[in-house]
mmCIF file as gemmi writes it, N, C-alpha and C atoms, coordinates in Angstrom:
data_model
loop_
_atom_site.group_PDB
_atom_site.id
_atom_site.type_symbol
_atom_site.label_atom_id
_atom_site.label_alt_id
_atom_site.label_comp_id
_atom_site.label_asym_id
_atom_site.label_entity_id
_atom_site.label_seq_id
_atom_site.pdbx_PDB_ins_code
_atom_site.Cartn_x
_atom_site.Cartn_y
_atom_site.Cartn_z
_atom_site.occupancy
_atom_site.B_iso_or_equiv
_atom_site.pdbx_formal_charge
_atom_site.auth_seq_id
_atom_site.auth_asym_id
_atom_site.pdbx_PDB_model_num
ATOM 1 N N . MET Axp A 1 ? -15.345 3.796 18.469 1 0 ? 1 A 1
ATOM 2 C CA . MET Axp A 1 ? -14.103 3.669 17.721 1 0 ? 1 A 1
ATOM 3 C C . MET Axp A 1 ? -13.633 5.144 16.877 1 0 ? 1 A 1
ATOM 4 N N . TYR Axp A 2 ? -12.39 4.943 17.64 1 0 ? 2 A 1
ATOM 5 C CA . TYR Axp A 2 ? -12.316 6.345 16.053 1 0 ? 2 A 1
ATOM 6 C C . TYR Axp A 2 ? -11.257 5.602 14.891 1 0 ? 2 A 1
ATOM 7 N N . VAL Axp A 3 ? -11.257 5.827 13.362 1 0 ? 3 A 1
ATOM 8 C CA . VAL Axp A 3 ? -9.655 5.311 12.899 1 0 ? 3 A 1
ATOM 9 C C . VAL Axp A 3 ? -9.149 6.872 12.408 1 0 ? 3 A 1
ATOM 10 N N . GLY Axp A 4 ? -7.509 6.737 12.088 1 0 ? 4 A 1
ATOM 11 C CA . GLY Axp A 4 ? -7.257 8.122 11.025 1 0 ? 4 A 1
ATOM 12 C C . GLY Axp A 4 ? -6.238 6.835 10.679 1 0 ? 4 A 1
ATOM 13 N N . ALA Axp A 5 ? -6.412 7.567 9.291 1 0 ? 5 A 1
ATOM 14 C CA . ALA Axp A 5 ? -5.219 6.939 8.63 1 0 ? 5 A 1
ATOM 15 C C . ALA Axp A 5 ? -4.043 8.798 7.925 1 0 ? 5 A 1
ATOM 16 N N . LEU Axp A 6 ? -3.307 8.012 7.742 1 0 ? 6 A 1
ATOM 17 C CA . LEU Axp A 6 ? -2.375 9.301 6.959 1 0 ? 6 A 1
ATOM 18 C C . LEU Axp A 6 ? -0.973 9.093 5.994 1 0 ? 6 A 1
ATOM 19 N N . GLU Axp A 7 ? -1.693 9.577 5.073 1 0 ? 7 A 1
ATOM 20 C CA . GLU Axp A 7 ? -0.809 9.62 3.99 1 0 ? 7 A 1
ATOM 21 C C . GLU Axp A 7 ? 0.624 10.404 4.021 1 0 ? 7 A 1
ATOM 22 N N . LEU Axp A 8 ? 1.946 10.105 3.758 1 0 ? 8 A 1
ATOM 23 C CA . LEU Axp A 8 ? 2.739 10.65 3.257 1 0 ? 8 A 1
ATOM 24 C C . LEU Axp A 8 ? 3.457 10.92 2.026 1 0 ? 8 A 1
ATOM 25 N N . ASP Axp A 9 ? 3.562 11.816 1.389 1 0 ? 9 A 1
ATOM 26 C CA . ASP Axp A 9 ? 3.749 11.754 -0.059 1 0 ? 9 A 1
ATOM 27 C C . ASP Axp A 9 ? 5.274 12.281 0.725 1 0 ? 9 A 1
ATOM 28 N N . LEU Axp A 10 ? 6.65 11.51 0.321 1 0 ? 10 A 1
ATOM 29 C CA . LEU Axp A 10 ? 7.994 11.224 0.36 1 0 ? 10 A 1
ATOM 30 C C . LEU Axp A 10 ? 8.815 11.525 -0.396 1 0 ? 10 A 1
ATOM 31 N N . LEU Axp A 11 ? 9.472 12.83 -1.047 1 0 ? 11 A 1
ATOM 32 C CA . LEU Axp A 11 ? 10.329 12.782 -1.945 1 0 ? 11 A 1
ATOM 33 C C . LEU Axp A 11 ? 11.858 12.454 -1.776 1 0 ? 11 A 1
ATOM 34 N N . LEU Axp A 12 ? 12.244 11.461 -2.413 1 0 ? 12 A 1
ATOM 35 C CA . LEU Axp A 12 ? 13.863 10.674 -1.634 1 0 ? 12 A 1
ATOM 36 C C . LEU Axp A 12 ? 15.125 11.522 -2.408 1 0 ? 12 A 1
ATOM 37 N N . GLY Axp A 13 ? 16.386 11.368 -1.462 1 0 ? 13 A 1
ATOM 38 C CA . GLY Axp A 13 ? 16.863 11.637 -1.694 1 0 ? 13 A 1
ATOM 39 C C . GLY Axp A 13 ? 17.85 10.971 -3.281 1 0 ? 13 A 1
ATOM 40 N N . ASP Axp A 14 ? 18.749 10.911 -2.953 1 0 ? 14 A 1
ATOM 41 C CA . ASP Axp A 14 ? 19.964 10.511 -4.254 1 0 ? 14 A 1
ATOM 42 C C . ASP Axp A 14 ? 19.825 8.591 -4.933 1 0 ? 14 A 1
ATOM 43 N N . VAL Axp A 15 ? 18.704 8.684 -4.688 1 0 ? 15 A 1
ATOM 44 C CA . VAL Axp A 15 ? 18.228 7.091 -5.196 1 0 ? 15 A 1
ATOM 45 C C . VAL Axp A 15 ? 17.547 6.722 -6.289 1 0 ? 15 A 1
ATOM 46 N N . ALA Axp A 16 ? 19.28 5.198 -7.041 1 0 ? 16 A 1
ATOM 47 C CA . ALA Axp A 16 ? 18.823 5.437 -8.64 1 0 ? 16 A 1
ATOM 48 C C . ALA Axp A 16 ? 17.694 4.342 -8.428 1 0 ? 16 A 1
ATOM 49 N N . SER Axp A 17 ? 17.544 3.731 -8.05 1 0 ? 17 A 1
ATOM 50 C CA . SER Axp A 17 ? 16.415 2.125 -7.932 1 0 ? 17 A 1
ATOM 51 C C . SER Axp A 17 ? 15.966 2.037 -7.443 1 0 ? 17 A 1
ATOM 52 N N . VAL Axp A 18 ? 14.645 1.23 -7.756 1 0 ? 18 A 1
ATOM 53 C CA . VAL Axp A 18 ? 13.958 0.898 -6.59 1 0 ? 18 A 1
ATOM 54 C C . VAL Axp A 18 ? 14.219 0.288 -6.058 1 0 ? 18 A 1
ATOM 55 N N . LYS Axp A 19 ? 15.558 -0.911 -5.798 1 0 ? 19 A 1
ATOM 56 C CA . LYS Axp A 19 ? 16.141 -1.768 -4.543 1 0 ? 19 A 1
ATOM 57 C C . LYS Axp A 19 ? 16.579 -0.644 -3.701 1 0 ? 19 A 1
ATOM 58 N N . GLN Axp A 20 ? 17.256 0.547 -3.802 1 0 ? 20 A 1
ATOM 59 C CA . GLN Axp A 20 ? 17.966 1.521 -3.39 1 0 ? 20 A 1
ATOM 60 C C . GLN Axp A 20 ? 16.563 2.264 -3.044 1 0 ? 20 A 1
ATOM 61 N N . LYS Axp A 21 ? 15.888 2.493 -2.906 1 0 ? 21 A 1
ATOM 62 C CA . LYS Axp A 21 ? 14.063 3.095 -2.372 1 0 ? 21 A 1
ATOM 63 C C . LYS Axp A 21 ? 13.963 2.382 -1.353 1 0 ? 21 A 1
ATOM 64 N N . ARG Axp A 22 ? 13.685 1.078 -2.356 1 0 ? 22 A 1
ATOM 65 C CA . ARG Axp A 22 ? 13.414 -0.094 -0.441 1 0 ? 22 A 1
ATOM 66 C C . ARG Axp A 22 ? 14.423 0.163 0.474 1 0 ? 22 A 1
ATOM 67 N N . SER Axp A 23 ? 15.63 -0.038 0.629 1 0 ? 23 A 1
ATOM 68 C CA . SER Axp A 23 ? 16.548 0.407 1.521 1 0 ? 23 A 1
ATOM 69 C C . SER Axp A 23 ? 16.801 1.181 2.267 1 0 ? 23 A 1
ATOM 70 N N . VAL Axp A 24 ? 16.281 2.09 2.157 1 0 ? 24 A 1
ATOM 71 C CA . VAL Axp A 24 ? 16.032 3.874 2.297 1 0 ? 24 A 1
ATOM 72 C C . VAL Axp A 24 ? 14.294 3.179 2.991 1 0 ? 24 A 1
ATOM 73 N N . VAL Axp A 25 ? 12.931 2.965 2.875 1 0 ? 25 A 1
ATOM 74 C CA . VAL Axp A 25 ? 11.653 3.496 2.357 1 0 ? 25 A 1
ATOM 75 C C . VAL Axp A 25 ? 11.083 2.051 4.087 1 0 ? 25 A 1
ATOM 76 N N . ARG Axp A 26 ? 11.769 0.751 4.091 1 0 ? 26 A 1
ATOM 77 C CA . ARG Axp A 26 ? 12.073 -0.108 4.783 1 0 ? 26 A 1
ATOM 78 C C . ARG Axp A 26 ? 11.7 0.181 5.921 1 0 ? 26 A 1
ATOM 79 N N . PRO Axp A 27 ? 13.14 0.334 6.687 1 0 ? 27 A 1
ATOM 80 C CA . PRO Axp A 27 ? 13.518 0.737 7.714 1 0 ? 27 A 1
ATOM 81 C C . PRO Axp A 27 ? 12.719 1.988 8.715 1 0 ? 27 A 1
ATOM 82 N N . VAL Axp A 28 ? 12.166 2.943 7.659 1 0 ? 28 A 1
ATOM 83 C CA . VAL Axp A 28 ? 11.415 3.595 8.007 1 0 ? 28 A 1
ATOM 84 C C . VAL Axp A 28 ? 9.812 3.458 8.703 1 0 ? 28 A 1
ATOM 85 N N . VAL Axp A 29 ? 9.93 2.464 8.12 1 0 ? 29 A 1
ATOM 86 C CA . VAL Axp A 29 ? 8.723 1.65 7.675 1 0 ? 29 A 1
ATOM 87 C C . VAL Axp A 29 ? 8.356 0.603 8.998 1 0 ? 29 A 1
ATOM 88 N N . ALA Axp A 30 ? 8.934 0.012 9.353 1 0 ? 30 A 1
ATOM 89 C CA . ALA Axp A 30 ? 9.531 -0.62 10.581 1 0 ? 30 A 1
ATOM 90 C C . ALA Axp A 30 ? 9.005 0.236 12.054 1 0 ? 30 A 1
ATOM 91 N N . GLU Axp A 31 ? 10.578 1.109 12.164 1 0 ? 31 A 1
ATOM 92 C CA . GLU Axp A 31 ? 10.481 2.855 12.902 1 0 ? 31 A 1
ATOM 93 C C . GLU Axp A 31 ? 8.779 3.446 13.717 1 0 ? 31 A 1
ATOM 94 N N . LEU Axp A 32 ? 8.33 2.955 12.193 1 0 ? 32 A 1
ATOM 95 C CA . LEU Axp A 32 ? 7.142 4.032 12.4 1 0 ? 32 A 1
ATOM 96 C C . LEU Axp A 32 ? 6.54 2.925 13.386 1 0 ? 32 A 1
ATOM 97 N N . ARG Axp A 33 ? 6.397 1.677 12.784 1 0 ? 33 A 1
ATOM 98 C CA . ARG Axp A 33 ? 5.332 0.067 13.32 1 0 ? 33 A 1
ATOM 99 C C . ARG Axp A 33 ? 5.99 0.156 15 1 0 ? 33 A 1
ATOM 100 N N . ARG Axp A 34 ? 7.069 0.033 14.979 1 0 ? 34 A 1
ATOM 101 C CA . ARG Axp A 34 ? 7.893 -0.642 16.044 1 0 ? 34 A 1
ATOM 102 C C . ARG Axp A 34 ? 8.062 0.43 17.358 1 0 ? 34 A 1
ATOM 103 N N . LYS Axp A 35 ? 7.973 1.577 16.761 1 0 ? 35 A 1
ATOM 104 C CA . LYS Axp A 35 ? 7.698 3.022 17.529 1 0 ? 35 A 1
ATOM 105 C C . LYS Axp A 35 ? 6.211 3.597 18.229 1 0 ? 35 A 1
ATOM 106 N N . TYR Axp A 36 ? 5.181 3.152 17.199 1 0 ? 36 A 1
ATOM 107 C CA . TYR Axp A 36 ? 3.725 3.605 17.569 1 0 ? 36 A 1
ATOM 108 C C . TYR Axp A 36 ? 2.479 2.462 17.591 1 0 ? 36 A 1
ATOM 109 N N . ALA Axp A 37 ? 3.256 1.478 17.148 1 0 ? 37 A 1
ATOM 110 C CA . ALA Axp A 37 ? 2.027 -0.251 17.136 1 0 ? 37 A 1
ATOM 111 C C . ALA Axp A 37 ? 1.513 0.65 16.223 1 0 ? 37 A 1
ATOM 112 N N . VAL Axp A 38 ? 1.562 1.538 15.041 1 0 ? 38 A 1
ATOM 113 C CA . VAL Axp A 38 ? 0.133 1.579 14.083 1 0 ? 38 A 1
ATOM 114 C C . VAL Axp A 38 ? 0.452 0.735 13.146 1 0 ? 38 A 1
ATOM 115 N N . SER Axp A 39 ? -0.393 0.48 11.901 1 0 ? 39 A 1
ATOM 116 C CA . SER Axp A 39 ? -0.468 -0.411 10.862 1 0 ? 39 A 1
ATOM 117 C C . SER Axp A 39 ? 0.627 0.74 10.035 1 0 ? 39 A 1
ATOM 118 N N . VAL Axp A 40 ? 1.387 0.253 9.133 1 0 ? 40 A 1
ATOM 119 C CA . VAL Axp A 40 ? 1.661 0.971 8.556 1 0 ? 40 A 1
ATOM 120 C C . VAL Axp A 40 ? 2.494 0.332 6.702 1 0 ? 40 A 1
ATOM 121 N N . ALA Axp A 41 ? 2.462 0.529 5.617 1 0 ? 41 A 1
ATOM 122 C CA . ALA Axp A 41 ? 2.997 0.014 4.103 1 0 ? 41 A 1
ATOM 123 C C . ALA Axp A 41 ? 2.896 1.64 3.139 1 0 ? 41 A 1
ATOM 124 N N . GLU Axp A 42 ? 3.961 0.889 2.507 1 0 ? 42 A 1
ATOM 125 C CA . GLU Axp A 42 ? 4.301 1.714 1.463 1 0 ? 42 A 1
ATOM 126 C C . GLU Axp A 42 ? 3.381 1.065 1.103 1 0 ? 42 A 1
ATOM 127 N N . ALA Axp A 43 ? 2.689 2.457 0.358 1 0 ? 43 A 1
ATOM 128 C CA . ALA Axp A 43 ? 0.948 2.128 -0.769 1 0 ? 43 A 1
ATOM 129 C C . ALA Axp A 43 ? 1.511 2.942 -1.443 1 0 ? 43 A 1
ATOM 130 N N . GLY Axp A 44 ? 2.25 4.099 -2.364 1 0 ? 44 A 1
ATOM 131 C CA . GLY Axp A 44 ? 1.966 4.495 -3.935 1 0 ? 44 A 1
ATOM 132 C C . GLY Axp A 44 ? 3.307 4.572 -3.822 1 0 ? 44 A 1
ATOM 133 N N . HIS Axp A 45 ? 3.147 4.885 -5.401 1 0 ? 45 A 1
ATOM 134 C CA . HIS Axp A 45 ? 4.571 5.556 -6.035 1 0 ? 45 A 1
ATOM 135 C C . HIS Axp A 45 ? 6.389 4.098 -6.148 1 0 ? 45 A 1
ATOM 136 N N . LEU Axp A 46 ? 5.295 2.72 -6.328 1 0 ? 46 A 1
ATOM 137 C CA . LEU Axp A 46 ? 5.706 1.664 -6.181 1 0 ? 46 A 1
ATOM 138 C C . LEU Axp A 46 ? 6.76 1.537 -7.041 1 0 ? 46 A 1
ATOM 139 N N . ASP Axp A 47 ? 6.452 1.758 -8.127 1 0 ? 47 A 1
ATOM 140 C CA . ASP Axp A 47 ? 7.174 1.922 -9.538 1 0 ? 47 A 1
ATOM 141 C C . ASP Axp A 47 ? 8.418 2.974 -9.377 1 0 ? 47 A 1
ATOM 142 N N . LEU Axp A 48 ? 7.97 4.034 -9.045 1 0 ? 48 A 1
ATOM 143 C CA . LEU Axp A 48 ? 8.705 5.404 -8.896 1 0 ? 48 A 1
ATOM 144 C C . LEU Axp A 48 ? 10.488 5.08 -8.18 1 0 ? 48 A 1
ATOM 145 N N . HIS Axp A 49 ? 11.079 5.446 -8.401 1 0 ? 49 A 1
ATOM 146 C CA . HIS Axp A 49 ? 12.368 5.238 -7.794 1 0 ? 49 A 1
ATOM 147 C C . HIS Axp A 49 ? 12.671 6.419 -6.488 1 0 ? 49 A 1
ATOM 148 N N . ARG Axp A 50 ? 12.08 7.476 -6.829 1 0 ? 50 A 1
ATOM 149 C CA . ARG Axp A 50 ? 12.823 8.948 -5.47 1 0 ? 50 A 1
ATOM 150 C C . ARG Axp A 50 ? 11.141 9.532 -5.472 1 0 ? 50 A 1
ATOM 151 N N . ARG Axp A 51 ? 10.679 8.555 -5.588 1 0 ? 51 A 1
ATOM 152 C CA . ARG Axp A 51 ? 9.156 9.246 -4.878 1 0 ? 51 A 1
ATOM 153 C C . ARG Axp A 51 ? 8.559 7.363 -3.98 1 0 ? 51 A 1
ATOM 154 N N . ALA Axp A 52 ? 7.652 8.19 -2.569 1 0 ? 52 A 1
ATOM 155 C CA . ALA Axp A 52 ? 7.13 7.512 -2.063 1 0 ? 52 A 1
ATOM 156 C C . ALA Axp A 52 ? 5.792 7.835 -1.192 1 0 ? 52 A 1
ATOM 157 N N . LEU Axp A 53 ? 4.963 6.577 -0.996 1 0 ? 53 A 1
ATOM 158 C CA . LEU Axp A 53 ? 3.648 7.178 -0.156 1 0 ? 53 A 1
ATOM 159 C C . LEU Axp A 53 ? 3.88 5.909 0.464 1 0 ? 53 A 1
ATOM 160 N N . ILE Axp A 54 ? 3.767 6.747 2.292 1 0 ? 54 A 1
ATOM 161 C CA . ILE Axp A 54 ? 3.907 6.186 3.174 1 0 ? 54 A 1
ATOM 162 C C . ILE Axp A 54 ? 2.514 5.699 3.699 1 0 ? 54 A 1
ATOM 163 N N . GLY Axp A 55 ? 1.189 4.302 3.905 1 0 ? 55 A 1
ATOM 164 C CA . GLY Axp A 55 ? 0.433 5.163 4.282 1 0 ? 55 A 1
ATOM 165 C C . GLY Axp A 55 ? 0.18 4.195 5.635 1 0 ? 55 A 1
ATOM 166 N N . VAL Axp A 56 ? -0.729 5.024 7.01 1 0 ? 56 A 1
ATOM 167 C CA . VAL Axp A 56 ? -0.331 5.011 8.271 1 0 ? 56 A 1
ATOM 168 C C . VAL Axp A 56 ? -1.811 4.576 9.256 1 0 ? 56 A 1
ATOM 169 N N . ALA Axp A 57 ? -2.049 4.013 9.384 1 0 ? 57 A 1
ATOM 170 C CA . ALA Axp A 57 ? -3.365 3.943 10.609 1 0 ? 57 A 1
ATOM 171 C C . ALA Axp A 57 ? -3.462 3.507 12.016 1 0 ? 57 A 1
ATOM 172 N N . ALA Axp A 58 ? -3.666 4.473 12.601 1 0 ? 58 A 1
ATOM 173 C CA . ALA Axp A 58 ? -3.916 3.849 14.19 1 0 ? 58 A 1
ATOM 174 C C . ALA Axp A 58 ? -5.806 4.161 14.163 1 0 ? 58 A 1
ATOM 175 N N . VAL Axp A 59 ? -5.364 3.368 15.332 1 0 ? 59 A 1
ATOM 176 C CA . VAL Axp A 59 ? -7.48 2.558 15.661 1 0 ? 59 A 1
ATOM 177 C C . VAL Axp A 59 ? -7.437 3.069 17.539 1 0 ? 59 A 1
ATOM 178 N N . ALA Axp A 60 ? -8.176 3.852 17.737 1 0 ? 60 A 1
ATOM 179 C CA . ALA Axp A 60 ? -8.06 3.837 18.994 1 0 ? 60 A 1
ATOM 180 C C . ALA Axp A 60 ? -9.795 4.838 20.015 1 0 ? 60 A 1
ATOM 181 N N . ALA Axp A 61 ? -10.579 4.438 20.648 1 0 ? 61 A 1
ATOM 182 C CA . ALA Axp A 61 ? -11.373 5.059 21.591 1 0 ? 61 A 1
ATOM 183 C C . ALA Axp A 61 ? -11.672 6.194 21.972 1 0 ? 61 A 1
ATOM 184 N N . ASP Axp A 62 ? -10.361 7.135 21.534 1 0 ? 62 A 1
ATOM 185 C CA . ASP Axp A 62 ? -10.217 8.693 21.703 1 0 ? 62 A 1
ATOM 186 C C . ASP Axp A 62 ? -9.666 9.214 20.731 1 0 ? 62 A 1
ATOM 187 N N . PRO Axp A 63 ? -10.703 9.976 19.735 1 0 ? 63 A 1
ATOM 188 C CA . PRO Axp A 63 ? -10.206 10.216 18.898 1 0 ? 63 A 1
ATOM 189 C C . PRO Axp A 63 ? -8.539 11.532 18.929 1 0 ? 63 A 1
ATOM 190 N N . GLU Axp A 64 ? -8.915 11.779 20.314 1 0 ? 64 A 1
ATOM 191 C CA . GLU Axp A 64 ? -6.993 13.47 20.685 1 0 ? 64 A 1
ATOM 192 C C . GLU Axp A 64 ? -6.168 11.277 20.799 1 0 ? 64 A 1
ATOM 193 N N . HIS Axp A 65 ? -6.418 10.386 20.964 1 0 ? 65 A 1
ATOM 194 C CA . HIS Axp A 65 ? -4.856 9.94 21.156 1 0 ? 65 A 1
ATOM 195 C C . HIS Axp A 65 ? -4.968 9.306 19.589 1 0 ? 65 A 1
ATOM 196 N N . VAL Axp A 66 ? -5.333 8.917 18.844 1 0 ? 66 A 1
ATOM 197 C CA . VAL Axp A 66 ? -5.27 9.008 17.546 1 0 ? 66 A 1
ATOM 198 C C . VAL Axp A 66 ? -4.654 9.652 16.682 1 0 ? 66 A 1
ATOM 199 N N . THR Axp A 67 ? -5.134 11.557 17.32 1 0 ? 67 A 1
ATOM 200 C CA . THR Axp A 67 ? -4.637 12.522 16.644 1 0 ? 67 A 1
ATOM 201 C C . THR Axp A 67 ? -2.271 12.757 17.446 1 0 ? 67 A 1
ATOM 202 N N . ASP Axp A 68 ? -2.827 12.09 18.666 1 0 ? 68 A 1
ATOM 203 C CA . ASP Axp A 68 ? -1.266 12.705 18.97 1 0 ? 68 A 1
ATOM 204 C C . ASP Axp A 68 ? -0.379 11.558 18.368 1 0 ? 68 A 1
ATOM 205 N N . VAL Axp A 69 ? -1.144 10.223 17.734 1 0 ? 69 A 1
ATOM 206 C CA . VAL Axp A 69 ? -0.176 9.339 17.403 1 0 ? 69 A 1
ATOM 207 C C . VAL Axp A 69 ? 0.186 8.954 16.01 1 0 ? 69 A 1
ATOM 208 N N . LEU Axp A 70 ? -0.727 10.356 15.336 1 0 ? 70 A 1
ATOM 209 C CA . LEU Axp A 70 ? 0.331 10.869 13.792 1 0 ? 70 A 1
ATOM 210 C C . LEU Axp A 70 ? 0.619 11.76 13.515 1 0 ? 70 A 1
ATOM 211 N N . ASP Axp A 71 ? 0.496 12.289 14.241 1 0 ? 71 A 1
ATOM 212 C CA . ASP Axp A 71 ? 1.076 14.219 14.419 1 0 ? 71 A 1
ATOM 213 C C . ASP Axp A 71 ? 2.477 13.534 15.002 1 0 ? 71 A 1
ATOM 214 N N . HIS Axp A 72 ? 2.673 12.172 16.578 1 0 ? 72 A 1
ATOM 215 C CA . HIS Axp A 72 ? 4.251 11.541 16.514 1 0 ? 72 A 1
ATOM 216 C C . HIS Axp A 72 ? 4.721 11.165 15.05 1 0 ? 72 A 1
ATOM 217 N N . CYS Axp A 73 ? 3.618 10.299 14.094 1 0 ? 73 A 1
ATOM 218 C CA . CYS Axp A 73 ? 4.498 9.353 12.803 1 0 ? 73 A 1
ATOM 219 C C . CYS Axp A 73 ? 4.784 10.814 11.824 1 0 ? 73 A 1
ATOM 220 N N . GLU Axp A 74 ? 3.958 11.393 11.554 1 0 ? 74 A 1
ATOM 221 C CA . GLU Axp A 74 ? 4.325 12.488 10.657 1 0 ? 74 A 1
ATOM 222 C C . GLU Axp A 74 ? 6.116 13.367 11.028 1 0 ? 74 A 1
ATOM 223 N N . ARG Axp A 75 ? 6.15 13.738 12.289 1 0 ? 75 A 1
ATOM 224 C CA . ARG Axp A 75 ? 7.164 13.661 13.043 1 0 ? 75 A 1
ATOM 225 C C . ARG Axp A 75 ? 8.35 13.492 12.713 1 0 ? 75 A 1
ATOM 226 N N . LEU Axp A 76 ? 7.847 12.273 12.849 1 0 ? 76 A 1
ATOM 227 C CA . LEU Axp A 76 ? 8.771 10.652 12.792 1 0 ? 76 A 1
ATOM 228 C C . LEU Axp A 76 ? 9.849 10.96 11.261 1 0 ? 76 A 1
ATOM 229 N N . VAL Axp A 77 ? 8.641 11.232 10.814 1 0 ? 77 A 1
ATOM 230 C CA . VAL Axp A 77 ? 9.228 10.424 9.448 1 0 ? 77 A 1
ATOM 231 C C . VAL Axp A 77 ? 9.909 11.677 8.351 1 0 ? 77 A 1
ATOM 232 N N . ALA Axp A 78 ? 9.176 13.633 9.062 1 0 ? 78 A 1
ATOM 233 C CA . ALA Axp A 78 ? 9.587 14.201 8.645 1 0 ? 78 A 1
ATOM 234 C C . ALA Axp A 78 ? 11.163 14.771 8.787 1 0 ? 78 A 1
ATOM 235 N N . SER Axp A 79 ? 11.55 14.346 10.043 1 0 ? 79 A 1
ATOM 236 C CA . SER Axp A 79 ? 12.726 14.393 10.975 1 0 ? 79 A 1
ATOM 237 C C . SER Axp A 79 ? 14.184 13.613 9.786 1 0 ? 79 A 1
ATOM 238 N N . HIS Axp A 80 ? 13.768 12.553 9.076 1 0 ? 80 A 1
ATOM 239 C CA . HIS Axp A 80 ? 14.115 12.008 8.762 1 0 ? 80 A 1
ATOM 240 C C . HIS Axp A 80 ? 15.338 12.773 7.282 1 0 ? 80 A 1
ATOM 241 N N . PRO Axp A 81 ? 16.622 12.736 7.257 1 0 ? 81 A 1
ATOM 242 C CA . PRO Axp A 81 ? 17.357 13.795 6.394 1 0 ? 81 A 1
ATOM 243 C C . PRO Axp A 81 ? 17.53 12.58 4.98 1 0 ? 81 A 1
ATOM 244 N N . GLU Axp A 82 ? 16.967 11.731 4.709 1 0 ? 82 A 1
ATOM 245 C CA . GLU Axp A 82 ? 17.034 11.444 3.528 1 0 ? 82 A 1
ATOM 246 C C . GLU Axp A 82 ? 16.485 11.091 2.67 1 0 ? 82 A 1
ATOM 247 N N . PHE Axp A 83 ? 14.974 12.108 3.225 1 0 ? 83 A 1
ATOM 248 C CA . PHE Axp A 83 ? 13.693 12.099 2.324 1 0 ? 83 A 1
ATOM 249 C C . PHE Axp A 83 ? 13.429 13.64 3.257 1 0 ? 83 A 1
ATOM 250 N N . GLN Axp A 84 ? 12.346 14.605 1.326 1 0 ? 84 A 1
ATOM 251 C CA . GLN Axp A 84 ? 11.899 14.765 2.089 1 0 ? 84 A 1
ATOM 252 C C . GLN Axp A 84 ? 9.966 14.76 2.099 1 0 ? 84 A 1
ATOM 253 N N . LEU Axp A 85 ? 9.316 15.292 3.081 1 0 ? 85 A 1
ATOM 254 C CA . LEU Axp A 85 ? 8.176 15.037 3.115 1 0 ? 85 A 1
ATOM 255 C C . LEU Axp A 85 ? 6.916 16.353 1.891 1 0 ? 85 A 1
ATOM 256 N N . LEU Axp A 86 ? 6.75 15.865 0.953 1 0 ? 86 A 1
ATOM 257 C CA . LEU Axp A 86 ? 5.997 16.815 0.121 1 0 ? 86 A 1
ATOM 258 C C . LEU Axp A 86 ? 4.559 17.55 0.709 1 0 ? 86 A 1
ATOM 259 N N . SER Axp A 87 ? 3.772 16.146 1.376 1 0 ? 87 A 1
ATOM 260 C CA . SER Axp A 87 ? 3.109 16.61 2.176 1 0 ? 87 A 1
ATOM 261 C C . SER Axp A 87 ? 2.192 15.093 2.674 1 0 ? 87 A 1
ATOM 262 N N . ALA Axp A 88 ? 1.098 15.703 3.795 1 0 ? 88 A 1
ATOM 263 C CA . ALA Axp A 88 ? 0.932 14.829 4.764 1 0 ? 88 A 1
ATOM 264 C C . ALA Axp A 88 ? -0.78 15.322 4.801 1 0 ? 88 A 1
ATOM 265 N N . ARG Axp A 89 ? -1.623 14.108 4.684 1 0 ? 89 A 1
ATOM 266 C CA . ARG Axp A 89 ? -3.239 13.834 4.038 1 0 ? 89 A 1
ATOM 267 C C . ARG Axp A 89 ? -3.646 12.963 5.236 1 0 ? 89 A 1
ATOM 268 N N . THR Axp A 90 ? -4.729 13.765 6.159 1 0 ? 90 A 1
ATOM 269 C CA . THR Axp A 90 ? -5.238 12.786 7.343 1 0 ? 90 A 1
ATOM 270 C C . THR Axp A 90 ? -6.923 12.641 6.737 1 0 ? 90 A 1
ATOM 271 N N . ARG Axp A 91 ? -7.372 11.649 7.11 1 0 ? 91 A 1
ATOM 272 C CA . ARG Axp A 91 ? -8.335 10.822 6.874 1 0 ? 91 A 1
ATOM 273 C C . ARG Axp A 91 ? -9.339 10.164 8.243 1 0 ? 91 A 1
ATOM 274 N N . TRP Axp A 92 ? -10.143 10.798 8.297 1 0 ? 92 A 1
ATOM 275 C CA . TRP Axp A 92 ? -10.707 9.924 9.689 1 0 ? 92 A 1
ATOM 276 C C . TRP Axp A 92 ? -11.792 9.1 9.669 1 0 ? 92 A 1
ATOM 277 N N . LEU Axp A 93 ? -12.453 7.627 10.721 1 0 ? 93 A 1
ATOM 278 C CA . LEU Axp A 93 ? -13.318 6.904 10.797 1 0 ? 93 A 1
ATOM 279 C C . LEU Axp A 93 ? -13.827 6.924 11.988 1 0 ? 93 A 1
ATOM 280 N N . GLY Axp A 94 ? -15.229 8.049 12.013 1 0 ? 94 A 1
ATOM 281 C CA . GLY Axp A 94 ? -15.724 7.945 13.676 1 0 ? 94 A 1
ATOM 282 C C . GLY Axp A 94 ? -16.639 7.424 14.281 1 0 ? 94 A 1
ATOM 283 N N . PRO Axp A 95 ? -18.377 7.252 14.692 1 0 ? 95 A 1
ATOM 284 C CA . PRO Axp A 95 ? -18.921 6.441 15.606 1 0 ? 95 A 1
ATOM 285 C C . PRO Axp A 95 ? -20.298 7.301 14.846 1 0 ? 95 A 1
ATOM 286 N N . HIS Axp A 96 ? -20.064 7.73 13.845 1 0 ? 96 A 1
ATOM 287 C CA . HIS Axp A 96 ? -20.573 8.689 13.388 1 0 ? 96 A 1
ATOM 288 C C . HIS Axp A 96 ? -20.811 8.85 12.08 1 0 ? 96 A 1
ATOM 289 N N . ASP Axp A 97 ? -19.509 7.694 11.624 1 0 ? 97 A 1
ATOM 290 C CA . ASP Axp A 97 ? -20.273 7.516 9.951 1 0 ? 97 A 1
ATOM 291 C C . ASP Axp A 97 ? -20.685 6.635 9.174 1 0 ? 97 A 1
ATOM 292 N N . ASP Axp A 98 ? -21.161 6.424 8.366 1 0 ? 98 A 1
ATOM 293 C CA . ASP Axp A 98 ? -22.214 5.526 7.955 1 0 ? 98 A 1
ATOM 294 C C . ASP Axp A 98 ? -21.527 4.331 7.216 1 0 ? 98 A 1
């Protein structure tokens, strides 16, 4: 079993409140979940209205599949014009980890 976790740090555009932020982030989270069958949530910068941290996790028997899914997720988020992807960080857990 291989587990990949992806952290996507976003800078949101013209957002003036946390409520407005949620209206931008929520649809992207739902799209990732629907398109790629991953676990995904807004996982950081919760009180900041112009920043968001989205966490994505994928599990598979094949590490290449996990890599492909997380790469697709990163590209999808980067393609959205309403925010800028500041950084993407991937972490792994595999069969040889204790």
